[in-house]
Structures are given as structure tokens and as C-alpha cells.
N, CA, C and O of each residue as an XYZ file, in Angstrom:
504
protein
N     -43.351    -23.234     77.244
C     -43.555    -22.034     76.785
C     -42.871    -21.727     75.021
O     -43.278    -20.837     74.274
N     -41.747    -22.754     74.690
C     -41.472    -22.698     73.383
C     -42.244    -23.124     72.388
O     -41.712    -23.031     71.282
N     -43.531    -23.645     72.415
C     -44.084    -24.146     71.971
C     -45.105    -22.807     71.095
O     -45.537    -22.945     69.951
N     -45.315    -21.601     71.944
C     -46.068    -20.501     71.397
C     -45.291    -20.070     70.608
O     -46.060    -19.953     69.653
N     -43.836    -19.552     70.053
C     -43.671    -18.930     69.197
C     -43.756    -19.902     67.571
O     -43.967    -19.635     66.388
N     -43.489    -20.964     68.287
C     -43.567    -21.965     66.609
C     -44.535    -22.575     66.471
O     -44.632    -23.503     65.668
N     -45.728    -22.061     67.454
C     -47.329    -22.230     66.749
C     -47.646    -20.700     66.365
O     -48.820    -20.665     65.998
N     -47.121    -19.550     66.309
C     -47.230    -18.472     66.072
C     -47.011    -18.798     64.025
O     -47.737    -18.869     63.034
N     -45.554    -18.899     64.365
C     -44.881    -18.971     62.886
C     -45.890    -20.310     62.246
O     -46.461    -20.251     61.157
N     -45.939    -21.293     63.031
C     -46.595    -22.217     61.946
C     -48.060    -21.657     61.294
O     -48.349    -21.875     60.117
N     -48.976    -20.882     62.251
C     -50.144    -19.913     61.845
C     -50.132    -18.890     61.035
O     -50.991    -18.562     60.217
N     -48.594    -18.124     61.417
C     -48.546    -17.172     60.023
C     -48.530    -17.758     58.662
O     -49.432    -17.499     57.866
N     -47.392    -18.655     58.318
C     -47.499    -19.576     57.096
C     -48.577    -19.790     56.627
O     -48.867    -19.550     55.455
N     -49.463    -20.353     57.609
C     -50.678    -21.137     56.947
C     -51.884    -19.771     56.350
O     -52.759    -19.844     55.488
N     -51.519    -18.764     57.103
C     -52.639    -17.921     56.975
C     -51.738    -16.838     55.432
O     -52.334    -16.024     54.727
N     -50.637    -17.114     55.348
C     -50.011    -16.916     53.938
C     -50.166    -17.619     53.035
O     -49.677    -17.127     52.018
N     -50.694    -18.717     52.857
C     -50.581    -20.155     52.214
C     -52.342    -19.754     51.718
O     -52.771    -19.663     50.568
N     -53.083    -19.575     52.988
C     -54.574    -19.063     52.436
C     -54.856    -17.886     51.954
O     -55.892    -17.615     51.347
N     -53.649    -16.874     52.280
C     -54.024    -15.421     51.618
C     -53.735    -16.001     50.290
O     -54.646    -15.999     49.462
N     -52.430    -16.563     49.939
C     -52.663    -16.819     48.078
C     -53.806    -17.556     47.767
O     -54.448    -17.091     46.825
N     -54.187    -18.430     48.212
C     -55.374    -19.065     47.556
C     -56.903    -18.843     47.822
O     -57.874    -19.522     47.488
N     -56.801    -17.637     48.553
C     -58.019    -16.921     49.074
C     -58.711    -16.611     46.955
O     -59.750    -17.027     46.443
N     -57.904    -16.008     46.501
C     -58.396    -15.410     45.118
C     -58.869    -16.556     44.335
O     -59.883    -16.483     43.641
N     -57.953    -17.903     44.463
C     -58.507    -18.778     43.360
C     -59.942    -19.697     44.338
O     -60.683    -20.471     43.733
N     -60.073    -19.484     45.528
C     -61.020    -20.376     46.440
C     -62.220    -19.438     46.301
O     -63.326    -19.954     46.137
N     -62.121    -18.311     46.343
C     -63.724    -17.175     46.316
C     -62.760    -15.934     44.569
O     -61.913    -15.056     44.738
N     -63.230    -16.297     43.471
C     -62.753    -15.279     42.682
C     -64.194    -14.239     42.918
O     -65.226    -14.315     43.585
N     -63.709    -13.455     42.150
C     -65.161    -12.076     42.002
C     -66.133    -12.345     41.406
O     -67.166    -11.677     41.429
N     -65.851    -13.939     40.429
C     -66.683    -14.004     39.529
C     -68.085    -14.798     40.096
O     -69.080    -15.194     39.489
N     -67.691    -14.850     41.598
C     -68.916    -16.209     42.412
C     -69.789    -14.582     42.602
O     -70.888    -14.989     42.980
N     -69.874    -13.449     42.565
C     -71.020    -12.623     42.642
C     -71.056    -11.822     41.662
O     -71.836    -10.870     41.676
N     -70.128    -12.080     40.516
C     -70.261    -10.890     39.883
C     -69.937    -12.285     38.077
O     -69.161    -13.198     37.793
N     -71.342    -11.420     37.288
C     -71.565    -12.511     36.349
C     -71.836    -11.871     35.136
O     -72.452    -10.805     35.150
N     -71.374    -12.493     33.846
C     -72.095    -12.092     32.304
C     -72.868    -11.082     32.270
O     -72.664    -10.000     31.721
N     -74.220    -11.598     33.156
C     -75.351    -11.106     32.936
C     -75.137     -9.595     33.303
O     -75.178     -8.659     32.504
N     -74.914     -9.526     34.578
C     -74.379     -8.576     35.562
C     -73.572     -7.664     34.415
O     -74.206     -6.806     33.802
N     -72.562     -7.818     34.225
C     -71.869     -7.001     33.060
C     -72.209     -6.482     31.858
O     -71.696     -5.477     31.368
N     -73.352     -7.368     31.204
C     -73.874     -6.535     30.355
C     -75.012     -5.864     30.767
O     -75.652     -5.400     29.823
N     -75.514     -5.643     31.957
C     -76.889     -4.859     32.308
C     -75.629     -3.671     32.603
O     -75.727     -2.592     32.020
N     -74.777     -3.856     33.276
C     -74.179     -2.715     33.790
C     -73.474     -1.393     32.322
O     -73.045     -0.245     32.431
N     -73.641     -2.201     31.234
C     -72.908     -1.701     30.193
C     -74.183     -1.106     29.493
O     -74.065     -0.019     28.927
N     -75.516     -1.816     29.499
C     -76.658     -1.396     28.866
C     -76.688     -0.057     29.785
O     -76.787      1.074     29.310
N     -76.595     -0.326     31.050
C     -77.637      1.091     31.709
C     -76.374      2.481     31.742
O     -76.657      3.666     31.916
N     -75.190      1.999     31.556
C     -73.849      3.015     30.972
C     -74.340      3.713     29.933
O     -74.590      4.910     30.071
N     -74.526      3.128     28.868
C     -75.333      3.131     27.412
C     -76.191      4.111     27.469
O     -76.024      5.081     26.731
N     -77.228      4.057     28.315
C     -78.509      4.473     28.490
C     -78.293      5.651     29.438
O     -79.033      6.628     29.319
N     -77.703      5.642     30.013
C     -77.278      6.938     31.266
C     -76.416      7.886     30.149
O     -76.851      8.989     30.481
N     -75.796      8.064     29.420
C     -75.245      8.448     28.569
C     -75.959      8.901     27.249
O     -75.594      9.786     26.475
N     -76.953      8.169     27.178
C     -78.116      9.039     26.005
C     -78.915     10.095     26.660
O     -79.009     11.282     26.346
N     -79.520      9.393     27.708
C     -80.391     10.252     28.258
C     -79.764     11.564     28.737
O     -80.343     12.607     28.432
N     -78.670     11.615     29.435
C     -77.777     12.653     29.976
C     -77.681     13.563     28.658
O     -77.971     14.720     28.962
N     -77.371     13.429     27.288
C     -77.279     13.736     26.005
C     -79.169     14.763     25.548
O     -79.536     15.835     25.067
N     -79.732     13.576     26.084
C     -81.195     14.286     25.574
C     -81.836     15.104     26.797
O     -82.846     15.794     26.660
N     -81.125     14.952     28.040
C     -81.452     15.839     28.829
C     -80.739     17.361     28.829
O     -81.009     18.472     29.286
N     -80.009     16.941     28.293
C     -78.775     18.141     27.741
C     -79.729     19.449     26.534
O     -79.968     20.655     26.591
N     -79.960     18.545     25.741
C     -80.438     18.720     24.506
C     -81.919     19.656     24.810
O     -82.188     20.654     24.142
N     -82.945     19.053     26.111
C     -83.696     19.283     25.910
C     -83.747     20.691     26.738
O     -84.495     21.640     26.502
N     -82.965     20.608     27.557
C     -82.951     21.941     28.274
C     -82.285     23.218     27.144
O     -82.239     24.365     27.587
N     -81.960     23.043     26.201
C     -81.246     24.298     25.810
C     -82.230     24.369     24.412
O     -82.318     25.376     23.709
N     -82.901     23.173     24.177
C     -84.103     23.424     23.034
C     -85.465     23.076     24.026
O     -85.893     21.948     24.273
N     -85.924     24.165     24.436
C     -87.424     24.250     25.533
C     -88.216     24.169     24.287
O     -89.132     24.989     24.334
N     -88.206     23.602     23.377
C     -89.617     23.856     22.400
C     -90.954     22.883     22.937
O     -90.913     22.018     23.812
N     -91.754     23.175     22.388
C     -93.156     22.791     22.850
C     -93.413     21.735     21.793
O     -93.806     20.591     22.021
N     -93.186     22.175     20.805
C     -93.721     21.022     19.393
C     -92.561     19.766     19.152
O     -92.698     18.595     18.800
N     -91.565     20.445     19.451
C     -90.274     19.422     18.860
C     -89.495     19.041     20.212
O     -89.146     19.961     20.951
N     -89.274     17.997     20.481
C     -88.358     17.087     21.635
C     -89.342     16.576     22.617
O     -90.549     16.481     22.393
N     -88.561     16.152     24.064
C     -89.281     15.615     24.658
C     -89.200     16.826     25.992
O     -88.537     17.828     25.723
N     -89.829     16.761     27.360
C     -90.208     17.701     28.584
C     -88.825     17.377     28.771
O     -88.508     16.204     28.575
N     -87.539     18.572     29.271
C     -86.827     18.045     30.100
C     -87.631     17.443     31.575
O     -87.352     16.271     31.825
N     -88.292     17.919     32.253
C     -89.016     17.249     33.431
C     -89.142     15.782     33.462
O     -88.678     15.333     34.509
N     -89.689     14.734     32.540
C     -89.422     13.728     32.120
C     -88.180     13.080     32.115
O     -87.881     12.158     32.874
N     -87.222     13.729     30.972
C     -86.084     13.162     30.773
C     -85.364     13.042     32.118
O     -84.893     11.968     32.494
N     -85.301     14.023     32.742
C     -84.922     14.162     34.067
C     -85.142     13.097     34.941
O     -84.368     12.456     35.652
N     -86.437     13.027     34.739
C     -86.821     11.792     36.496
C     -86.254     10.321     35.463
O     -85.565      9.530     36.107
N     -86.508      9.940     33.943
C     -86.001      8.910     33.594
C     -84.282      8.781     33.908
O     -83.811      7.706     34.278
N     -83.442      9.980     33.715
C     -82.306      9.557     33.938
C     -81.772      9.413     35.206
O     -80.705      8.861     35.475
N     -82.592      9.958     36.019
C     -82.428      9.924     37.295
C     -82.587      8.219     38.329
O     -81.987      7.705     39.274
N     -84.141      7.742     37.140
C     -83.932      6.367     37.539
C     -83.075      5.753     36.894
O     -82.419      5.245     37.804
N     -82.561      5.401     35.853
C     -81.365      4.699     34.943
C     -79.951      4.684     36.098
O     -79.287      3.658     36.247
N     -79.665      5.881     36.793
C     -78.489      6.530     36.799
C     -78.493      5.703     38.259
O     -77.493      5.123     38.682
N     -79.902      5.746     39.026
C     -79.639      5.212     40.559
C     -79.525      3.378     40.038
O     -78.611      2.772     40.598
N     -80.128      2.804     39.341
C     -79.788      1.384     38.866
C     -77.960      1.091     38.535
O     -77.169      0.190     38.813
N     -77.890      2.336     37.838
C     -76.441      1.820     37.383
C     -75.368      1.778     38.454
O     -74.488      0.930     38.602
N     -75.672      3.095     39.324
C     -75.002      3.239     40.599
C     -74.937      2.162     41.484
O     -73.855      2.069     42.062
N     -75.999      1.097     41.833
C     -76.289     -0.009     42.739
C     -75.375     -1.191     42.437
O     -74.615     -1.880     43.118
N     -75.898     -1.150     40.589
C     -74.820     -1.807     40.289
C     -73.564     -1.995     40.366
O     -73.063     -3.059     40.730
N     -72.793     -0.760     39.959
C     -71.681     -0.288     39.803
C     -70.835     -0.970     41.360
O     -69.949     -1.776     41.645
N     -71.570     -0.249     41.887
C     -71.518     -0.215     43.433
C     -71.353     -2.186     43.839
O     -70.475     -2.385     44.679
N     -71.856     -3.095     43.490
C     -71.914     -4.263     43.683
C     -70.817     -4.604     42.784
O     -70.123     -5.465     43.324
N     -70.427     -4.314     41.756
C     -69.413     -4.529     41.057
C     -67.934     -4.096     41.650
O     -66.962     -4.850     41.673
N     -67.949     -2.993     42.036
C     -67.032     -2.602     42.694
C     -66.523     -3.634     44.040
O     -65.362     -3.918     44.334
N     -67.904     -4.119     44.791
C     -67.432     -4.782     45.856
C     -66.838     -6.190     45.369
O     -65.743     -6.599     45.758
N     -67.700     -6.923     44.443
C     -67.316     -7.793     43.843
C     -65.622     -8.047     43.596
O     -64.881     -8.953     43.977
N     -65.392     -6.903     42.836
C     -63.527     -6.871     42.824
C     -63.294     -6.417     43.806
O     -62.123     -6.198     43.498
N     -63.378     -5.921     45.130
C     -62.362     -5.849     46.065
C     -62.466     -6.253     46.876
O     -61.838     -5.665     47.756
N     -63.283     -7.546     47.380
C     -63.879     -7.846     48.987
C     -62.406     -9.160     48.836
O     -61.717     -9.463     49.810
N     -62.219     -9.709     47.541
C     -61.429    -10.966     47.847
C     -59.940    -10.141     47.730
O     -59.000    -10.608     48.373
N     -59.819     -9.450     47.268
C     -58.455     -8.704     47.694
C     -58.103     -8.149     48.629
O     -56.887     -8.100     48.810
N     -59.002     -7.506     49.605
C     -58.935     -7.177     51.274
C     -59.304     -8.312     51.776
O     -59.237     -8.000     52.965
N     -59.574     -9.176     51.775
C     -59.725    -10.439     52.489
C     -58.397    -10.893     52.525
O     -57.934    -10.866     53.665
N     -57.516    -11.361     51.532
C     -56.423    -11.604     50.908
C     -54.860    -10.836     51.893
O     -53.914    -11.289     52.537
N     -55.321     -9.614     51.528
C     -54.360     -8.751     52.068
C     -54.352     -8.349     53.283
O     -53.511     -7.538     53.669
N     -55.571     -9.003     54.319
C     -55.602     -8.999     55.259
C     -55.150    -10.172     56.374
O     -54.733    -10.033     57.524
N     -55.430    -11.541     55.474
C     -54.501    -12.730     56.229
C     -53.253    -12.425     55.604
O     -52.535    -13.387     55.877
N     -52.493    -11.476     54.800
C     -51.168    -11.809     54.231
C     -50.658    -11.007     55.275
O     -49.536    -11.373     55.627
N     -51.122    -10.002     55.908
C     -50.432     -9.091     56.813
C     -50.589     -9.957     58.028
O     -49.568    -10.346     58.596
N     -51.592    -10.243     58.412
C     -51.739    -11.173     59.465
C     -50.596    -12.076     59.773
O     -49.925    -12.185     60.798
N     -50.529    -12.856     58.335
C     -48.986    -14.297     58.447
C     -48.314    -13.616     58.797
O     -47.809    -13.916     59.878
N     -47.967    -12.593     58.300
C     -46.771    -11.895     58.170
C     -46.751    -11.205     59.785
O     -45.577    -10.943     60.046
N     -47.239    -11.006     60.402
C     -46.796    -10.674     62.013
C     -47.154    -11.565     62.449
O     -46.404    -11.706     63.415
N     -47.702    -12.214     62.450
C     -47.143    -13.993     62.945
C     -46.113    -14.509     62.838
O     -45.551    -15.008     63.813
N     -45.645    -14.521     61.733
C     -44.472    -15.357     61.612
C     -43.214    -14.709     62.163
O     -42.252    -15.336     62.606
N     -43.359    -12.949     62.065
C     -42.330    -12.058     62.592
C     -42.402    -12.263     64.148
O     -41.299    -12.528     64.624
N     -43.191    -12.218     64.846
C     -43.414    -11.930     66.501
C     -43.020    -13.275     66.817
O     -42.336    -13.307     67.840
N     -43.268    -14.672     66.155
C     -43.181    -15.838     66.289
C     -41.607    -16.068     66.388
O     -41.118    -16.749     67.290
N     -40.763    -15.379     65.281
C     -39.306    -15.740     65.221
C     -38.526    -14.646     66.151
O     -37.408    -14.814     66.639
N     -39.249    -13.633     66.275
C     -38.509    -12.963     67.360
C     -38.738    -13.730     68.854
O     -37.838    -14.283     69.486
N     -40.027    -13.638     69.230
C     -40.363    -14.634     70.527
C     -39.559    -15.948     70.577
O     -39.267    -16.349     71.704
N     -39.127    -16.737     69.426
C     -38.387    -18.065     69.391
C     -37.130    -17.441     69.750
O     -36.584    -18.094     70.639
N     -36.511    -16.493     69.419
C     -35.003    -16.198     69.200
C     -34.988    -15.723     70.719
O     -34.006    -16.138     71.334
N     -35.694    -15.099     71.302
C     -35.699    -14.470     72.669
C     -35.799    -15.451     73.229
O     -34.764    -15.518     73.892
N     -36.532    -16.528     73.470
C     -36.227    -17.581     74.336
C     -35.108    -18.590     73.567
O     -35.347    -19.789     73.708
N     -33.939    -18.246     72.785
C     -32.810    -19.242     72.458
C     -31.920    -18.779     73.245
O     -31.063    -19.447     73.824
N     -32.151    -17.105     73.331
C     -31.085    -16.072     74.143
C     -30.969    -16.459     75.476
O     -29.881    -16.482     76.050
N     -32.285    -16.839     76.135
C     -32.598    -17.066     77.559
C     -31.930    -18.099     77.780
O     -31.299    -18.079     78.837
N     -31.836    -19.078     77.102
C     -31.498    -20.658     78.011
C     -30.330    -20.977     77.448
O     -29.741    -22.003     77.787
């Protein structure tokens, strides 16, 4: 029965070490690269340009000058959808290693504390 608290402490310490190393073993750059970053930047610029063009075409609906607001809106929606998908992928690549490391860290802390409490509880009884 005395081996259970010691195993919990050792496993907890192991989880703490793995949580520290997780960011080094699985960095966000594994799923996010410079090409995706460049594309996200381009889509952001294009989205801003199209939003401005959409507002301008809605305020000046001249048949002879400017673009059709419906066409601009359609193009804006398409670019915005691609931007949103790529931005979501960026956030996922950024947050996933942090989340896994936090779960490992807290699981390790809980195991170390529980193991220590069980260890000292068993010491008092014998």
C-alpha cells in the first residue's frame, strides 16, 4: 500500500517534466508555417480593401462608375470566409500546445499533492 503514494508522486513529477518539455517537443510551428502566415496577412489586407470598396460602392451606387455592390459583397464574403478559416487554424495551432501543457501540469500537481497526502497519512498510521 505504501507504493501507491510513491508511484503517484513519481508519476506527478513525470507529468510536470513532460508539461515543461511539451512546448519544445510540439511547437506551434509544426502546424503553422510562414506560407500560412503570409496568406493570412494577404487575406487580411484583401478583406480590408474589399470592405472599403463595399462601403464605397454602397454609398455611391452609380451605374457608370464603380463596382456593383452585390458583386463586391460576394467577393468580400468569399475572402472573409477563407480568412476566418485560416485565422481559426492559427488560433488552434497557437493554443493547442499551451492547453495540453496546462492539463499535464495540473494533473502532475494533483498527483504529487495526492501522493504526498497519502504518503504522510500512511506514515502517521504506522
